[in-house]
Structures are given as structure tokens and as C-alpha cells.
N, C-alpha and C positions, 0 to 999 in steps of 0.2 A: 286500460281502464274504461269501463262503460260510462254512459252518460249519467247514470243514476248513482254511481258509487261516490263515496267520500274521497277527497283528494289524496288522503294518505291513510296509513294504517292506524294512527293514533286515535284515541277516543276523543269524542267531542267534549269540550269542557261543559260543566253543568251550567255555567252562566250563559253559554251560547244556546244550549237546549232550552232552558227556561225562557230566555229572551225570545227565541224563535217561536216557542209556543205562545207566549204572551202577545207577540205581534200578530199571530194568526187569530187569537181570541179577540184582540182589539179590532182587527180588520173585519172580522165577522160581526162584531157588535156595531161597528160603523155602517156596515152593509144593511143590517137589520134596521138600524135607525133611518137610513135613507129609504128603505123600502116602506117603512111606516109613514114617513113623511110623504113619499110619492103616492101611496095608496089612499091616505086619509086627508091630507091637507090640499094637495093639488086639485082634486075634483071639486072641492068646496069653494074655490075662488070663482067669482062671478065673471071676471074679465078674462077673455081668451088670451090676450097678450101677457097678462100677469101669470096665468096658468102655464103658458109655454115657457116663460122666463124661469118660473119656479121649477118646472120639470127639467129644464136644461141644467139649472144650477144643482138640482138634486142628483142628477145622473153624474155630473162632474164631481160632486162631492163623493159619491159612491165609488167612482173609479179611483180618485186620488186617495181619499182617506179610508176607503174600505178595501179596495183591491191592492193598493200600494203596500200596506203592512203585511198582507198575506204573501205577496210576492217577495217582500223583504225577509219574512220569516223563513220561507223556503230556501232562499239563497244564503241567508246567514247560517243556516244549519249546514250548508255545503261548504262553508268556510270562505265565502267571498267577502271582500271588505266594503263594497259599495253600499250594502244594506245599513251599515252604521250611519252613513251620511244621509241616506234617503229617509231612514226612520227618524232621524233628528229633525229633518225638514217637515215630515208629516206630523211629528209631535208638536212642533211650533204651530203648524196650520190648525191642528185640532184644538190647541189651547186658545188660539185667537178666535176660533169659530164657536166656542162654547158660550152659550148664554145661560139658560136655566134648565136645560133639558137634562134630566137625571140619567137617562139611558146612554147618552153620548159620553157621560163622565166615566163609564166603564171603559169605553174605547180610549179615552184620554189617559186614564190611569194605567191601562195595560201597555199602551204604546210608549208612554214616558218611562215607565219602569223597564220595559224591554230595551229602550234606547240606552238607559243607564247601564244595564247589564251588558250590552254589546260593546260598551266603551271600557269595560274593566280590562285589566292587563291580560288575563288569561284569554279573553275573547279576541283581543287585538293580536296577540301572538298566534292564535289559531288562524286568523285571517292572513297574517304574514306568512305562515307556513304554506297556505294555499298558493299565494303568489309565487313563492320559491319553487313549488312543485309545478306550477302552471308554466313558468318561464323556462323550466328545464335547468335551473341553476342548482 
């Protein structure tokens, strides 16, 4: 089995496919939001210390809430089980960080819905099948 193949010959459940796609869309939406925040709000702050703190927090937000769901979506499609837990933590982080920005609500909706889909029974059994194939049992 090569590095990019699915772990077994069975078809990926629809809930996993839709959940993985929603995670990628939600992550891309969060990355775009962080880019907008970094490009437009950071330069307008007058104080350099505040600008540096805002830039560091924006980059951290982009890595965790933007790159994290994309990585989870890729590995959920492969059948791994850890993206379910990671996407749940990212969904909670996004829910707690939302104030009134409408664009980030797209990321929240996508990641929360994807997390729900990845916890459905078909998706859980798909990831259990990966662990059995991975362990050689």
C-alpha cells in the first residue's frame, strides 16, 4: 500500500466525504478571515506592541483554526480516528472565538457540521476499520 492510498478497498462513507470536504472549506474560510484581519486591521493599529501582539494572535488563529481543519479533513478521508477529536476541539475554539464577524460564521458552521458528521456511526466504523488494518489484526 502506498502512502496516498485508502487503507482498505471499501468505499468511503458519504458522511466522511462530506465531513472532510466541510472541514477543508471551514479551514479555508478561517484562513481567509485571518488573512483579512492580518492585512487590514494590523497595519491600522498605532502602537507597535499592539500590532505585534495582534499579528502573533492572528497567525496563531490561522494555524489552529485554519490549518487544523484542513489537516483534519485530509486525514479523516484517509480513515484515521484522531481528526474526530481534533475537529471537536477546533469547533469549540471557533465557537468561543466568534463575536460578530459574519465571515467566520461560515467556518464555524462548516467545522461544527463536519464534526457532527464524523461522529456518526458509519464514520466511526470507517475509522475503526483503519485501525484494524493499520495494526495488522
